C-alpha positions in Angstrom: 138.1 -235.3 92.8 141.0 -237.6 91.5 142.9 -237.6 88.2 143.8 -241.0 87.1 143.2 -242.8 84.2 140.5 -245.4 85.6 138.6 -243.0 87.4 136.0 -241.5 84.9 132.8 -240.6 85.6 131.2 -242.0 82.3 130.1 -245.4 81.9 132.3 -247.6 79.5 131.0 -249.3 76.5 131.0 -253.2 76.8 130.4 -255.7 74.2 128.9 -258.2 76.9 125.7 -259.6 76.6 122.7 -257.6 78.2 120.7 -258.6 80.9 118.3 -261.5 80.6 115.2 -259.4 81.6 116.2 -256.7 78.7 114.7 -257.7 75.7 114.6 -254.6 73.7 118.6 -254.1 74.2 118.8 -257.7 72.6 116.4 -257.3 69.5 118.5 -254.0 68.9 121.7 -255.8 69.0 120.4 -258.5 66.8 118.8 -255.6 64.3 122.2 -253.9 64.2 124.1 -257.1 63.6 121.8 -257.9 60.5 122.5 -254.3 59.6 126.0 -254.9 59.7 126.4 -258.6 58.1 123.5 -257.9 55.5 120.8 -259.5 54.6 122.8 -260.6 50.9 124.5 -262.9 53.1 121.5 -265.3 53.5 121.0 -267.4 50.5 118.6 -270.3 50.0 118.2 -272.7 47.3 115.0 -274.4 46.0 115.1 -278.0 46.4 114.1 -279.6 42.9 112.0 -282.6 43.3 111.2 -283.4 39.7 113.8 -284.2 36.8 112.0 -281.7 34.5 112.4 -278.1 35.1 109.3 -275.7 33.8 110.2 -272.2 33.4 107.6 -270.4 35.4 104.8 -268.4 33.8 104.9 -264.9 33.7 102.5 -262.1 33.1 101.2 -261.3 29.7 100.8 -257.6 29.3 98.4 -256.3 26.6 100.6 -253.9 24.4 99.4 -250.6 23.5 100.3 -249.8 19.9 100.7 -245.9 18.9 99.3 -246.9 15.6 97.5 -250.0 13.7 100.3 -252.2 12.2 97.9 -254.0 9.6 95.2 -253.0 7.5 92.6 -255.1 8.8 92.9 -252.9 12.4 92.1 -249.9 10.3 88.6 -251.0 9.0 88.0 -252.6 12.5 86.2 -249.5 13.6 84.4 -249.2 9.7 83.0 -252.5 9.8 80.7 -251.6 13.0 79.4 -248.0 10.8 78.3 -250.0 7.9 74.8 -248.4 6.4 72.7 -249.4 3.4 74.5 -246.6 1.3 77.7 -247.4 2.8 77.6 -251.4 1.8 77.6 -250.8 -2.0 80.2 -249.2 -3.9 78.5 -249.3 -7.4 76.9 -251.7 -9.8 78.7 -253.9 -12.0 78.2 -253.1 -15.9 80.0 -255.6 -17.7 78.5 -257.9 -20.9 78.4 -261.0 -18.1 76.6 -259.0 -15.5 74.3 -257.4 -18.0 73.3 -261.1 -19.0 72.9 -262.3 -15.4 70.3 -259.5 -15.1 68.6 -260.8 -17.9 68.5 -264.2 -18.0 69.0 -265.4 -14.1 66.9 -262.1 -12.5 70.4 -261.7 -10.7 72.1 -258.1 -9.6 75.5 -257.7 -9.9 77.2 -254.9 -7.5 80.7 -253.8 -6.3 80.6 -254.0 -2.5 83.1 -253.0 0.2 85.4 -255.8 0.9 84.6 -255.5 4.6 80.7 -256.3 4.3 79.6 -259.7 5.2 76.9 -261.4 3.2 74.4 -260.8 6.3 75.0 -257.1 5.5 75.0 -257.2 1.6 71.5 -259.1 2.1 70.1 -256.2 5.0 71.2 -253.3 2.8 69.7 -254.4 -0.5 66.4 -255.3 1.1 66.4 -251.7 2.5 67.4 -250.1 -0.8 65.3 -252.1 -3.2 62.3 -253.3 -0.7 62.6 -256.6 -1.9 63.2 -260.5 -0.4 66.8 -261.7 -1.3 67.3 -265.2 -2.0 71.1 -265.3 -1.7 74.3 -263.3 -1.9 76.9 -264.7 -3.9 80.6 -263.2 -3.4 83.9 -263.0 -5.0 86.9 -261.3 -4.1 88.3 -259.4 -7.0 
């Protein structure tokens, strides 16, 4: 056994290119190079061919509010629950309404503000058992 500086049994690490037949070592070296260098160094720019720039469309997500922000959304569920008794609030008994009842054969009621004319017509027909010619509404 010799004790010289150059006489070592361990193989020396070299930075030389690997043999042509050994592909796994070359792949490992290229990957290690990328890891050391970093992917952030590669930058590519989009080539614009038109003079006008359009912002790309992004995804619109539907918001889920924790509470209703306006009055109409509060009544959204109530509209579906109309029956013949919830449409009408009370009959109107003013002088003008009484005159309409006597002279023109017309009924006057205060109704739910979210009731449609169709709902009013159906409810009146169910309660009084008569055919409704027309429904006139007035918001007051």
